[in-house]
C-alpha positions as CSV (number, residue, x, y, z in Angstrom):
1,M,12.9,10.9,-14.7
2,S,10.8,7.9,-15.5
3,P,12.2,4.5,-16.2
4,A,12.7,3.4,-19.8
5,K,10.2,1.0,-21.3
6,D,11.4,-2.4,-22.5
7,D,11.0,-2.7,-26.2
8,T,9.9,-6.4,-26.0
9,D,6.7,-6.0,-23.9
10,G,6.3,-2.3,-23.1
11,F,6.9,-2.8,-19.4
12,T,9.7,-1.4,-17.3
13,A,11.8,-3.8,-15.2
14,E,10.2,-2.3,-12.1
15,E,6.7,-3.0,-13.6
16,R,7.6,-6.6,-14.4
17,A,9.0,-7.0,-10.9
18,A,5.7,-5.7,-9.4
19,M,3.7,-8.1,-11.5
20,K,5.9,-11.0,-10.4
21,E,5.4,-9.9,-6.8
22,R,1.6,-9.8,-7.3
23,A,1.7,-13.3,-8.8
24,R,3.7,-14.5,-5.7
25,E,1.2,-12.9,-3.4
26,I,-1.7,-14.7,-5.1
27,T,0.2,-18.0,-4.9
28,T,0.9,-17.4,-1.2
29,K,-2.7,-16.5,-0.6
30,R,-3.9,-19.7,-2.1
31,A,-1.4,-21.7,0.0
32,S,-2.4,-19.8,3.2
33,K,-6.0,-21.1,2.9
34,K,-4.9,-23.9,5.1
35,L,-4.1,-21.4,7.9
36,S,-6.6,-20.1,10.4
37,K,-7.8,-16.6,10.0
38,E,-5.5,-15.4,12.8
39,E,-2.5,-17.2,11.4
40,R,-3.2,-15.7,7.9
41,A,-3.6,-12.2,9.4
42,A,-0.3,-12.6,11.3
43,A,1.5,-13.8,8.2
44,D,0.1,-10.8,6.2
45,A,1.2,-8.4,8.9
46,A,4.7,-9.9,9.0
47,E,5.0,-9.6,5.2
48,V,4.0,-5.9,5.4
49,E,6.7,-5.4,8.1
50,A,9.3,-7.2,6.0
51,T,8.3,-5.1,2.9
52,I,8.7,-1.9,4.9
53,A,12.1,-3.0,6.3
54,E,13.4,-3.3,2.7
55,M,12.7,0.4,1.9
56,T,15.0,3.3,2.2
57,P,15.1,5.0,5.6
58,E,12.9,7.9,4.3
59,E,10.4,5.6,2.8
60,Q,10.4,3.5,5.9
61,A,9.5,6.5,8.0
62,I,6.5,7.3,5.9
63,A,5.4,3.6,5.6
64,R,5.7,3.0,9.3
65,R,3.8,6.1,10.2
66,L,1.0,5.2,7.7
67,H,1.0,1.7,9.4
68,E,0.5,3.4,12.8
69,L,-2.2,5.7,11.5
70,V,-4.1,2.8,10.0
71,A,-3.9,0.9,13.3
72,E,-5.1,4.0,15.2
73,H,-7.8,5.4,12.9
74,A,-8.9,2.4,10.9
75,P,-8.2,-0.8,12.9
76,A,-10.7,-2.7,10.8
77,L,-8.4,-2.6,7.8
78,A,-6.1,-5.6,7.5
79,P,-2.5,-5.2,6.5
80,K,-1.3,-7.1,3.4
81,T,1.0,-6.6,0.5
82,W,-0.2,-5.6,-2.9
83,Y,2.2,-5.7,-5.9
84,G,4.9,-5.8,-3.2
85,M,3.7,-2.6,-1.5
86,P,2.2,-2.2,2.0
87,A,-1.6,-2.1,1.7
88,Y,-4.6,-2.3,4.0
89,A,-7.8,-4.0,3.1
90,K,-11.4,-4.2,4.2
91,E,-13.3,-7.5,3.4
92,G,-10.5,-8.5,1.1
93,K,-10.6,-5.3,-1.0
94,N,-7.6,-2.9,-0.9
95,I,-8.5,0.4,0.6
96,V,-5.2,2.2,1.0
97,F,-1.6,1.5,-0.1
98,F,1.9,3.0,0.1
99,Q,3.9,3.1,-3.0
100,P,7.6,3.9,-2.3
101,A,9.3,6.1,-4.8
102,T,12.0,3.5,-5.4
103,K,9.4,0.9,-6.4
104,F,9.0,2.4,-9.9
105,A,11.9,4.8,-9.9
106,A,9.5,7.7,-9.3
107,R,10.3,11.2,-8.0
108,Y,8.1,10.8,-4.9
109,S,6.3,8.2,-2.9
110,T,2.5,7.9,-3.0
111,I,-0.2,7.2,-0.5
112,G,-3.2,6.0,-2.5
113,F,-6.8,5.0,-1.9
114,N,-8.6,2.5,-4.2
115,D,-12.2,2.7,-5.3
116,P,-13.6,0.7,-2.3
117,A,-12.4,3.6,0.0
118,Q,-15.4,5.6,-1.4
119,L,-13.8,9.0,-0.7
120,D,-16.3,10.5,-3.1
121,E,-16.8,14.2,-2.5
122,G,-18.6,16.3,-5.2
123,T,-17.6,15.7,-8.8
124,M,-13.9,15.4,-8.3
125,W,-11.7,14.2,-5.4
126,A,-8.1,13.1,-4.7
127,T,-7.4,9.4,-4.4
128,A,-3.6,9.6,-4.3
129,F,-1.1,11.9,-2.6
130,A,2.5,12.5,-3.4
131,V,4.5,12.4,-0.2
132,V,8.1,13.1,0.7
133,E,7.5,13.2,4.5
134,L,4.5,13.2,6.8
135,T,4.0,16.3,8.9
136,P,1.4,16.5,11.7
137,A,-0.9,18.4,9.4
138,D,-0.5,15.7,6.8
139,E,-1.2,13.0,9.3
140,K,-4.5,14.7,10.3
141,I,-5.6,14.6,6.6
142,I,-4.6,11.0,6.2
143,A,-6.3,10.0,9.5
144,A,-9.6,11.7,8.4
145,L,-9.4,9.9,5.0
146,L,-8.7,6.5,6.7
147,E,-11.7,7.0,9.0
148,K,-13.9,7.8,6.1
149,A,-12.5,4.9,4.0
150,A,-12.9,2.3,6.8
151,G,-16.4,3.6,7.3
């Protein structure tokens, strides 16, 4: 069941909250320019951890495992939040993100890859995966995609 749209602006409450979260992230990023690169990276990583801690136990399990897979298979990707979701970036561009189901009152969570991941394969390829849990087989697929995306 998808959330109802608000008649005043066409956005759901969840969508408006995500936009506010993104605005806060941009403001925080501007303020963090005074920090060293290491301090900024530590602050971003801590924000991702805090975001994961706010999720349901099922979502936390997936998000934490994705976090571990990124560290193991794509250590060049930097953790950050993106619209209030855990994301991982290369050269400032978001490569992969985890969208918990509760974020937009969705049926399932999503692990998604953005354009800079360059997962191009043939004339059509997947860039997002519905996920309710990560099995070892799923982890192998995600690991291979992370390695390709981190290039």
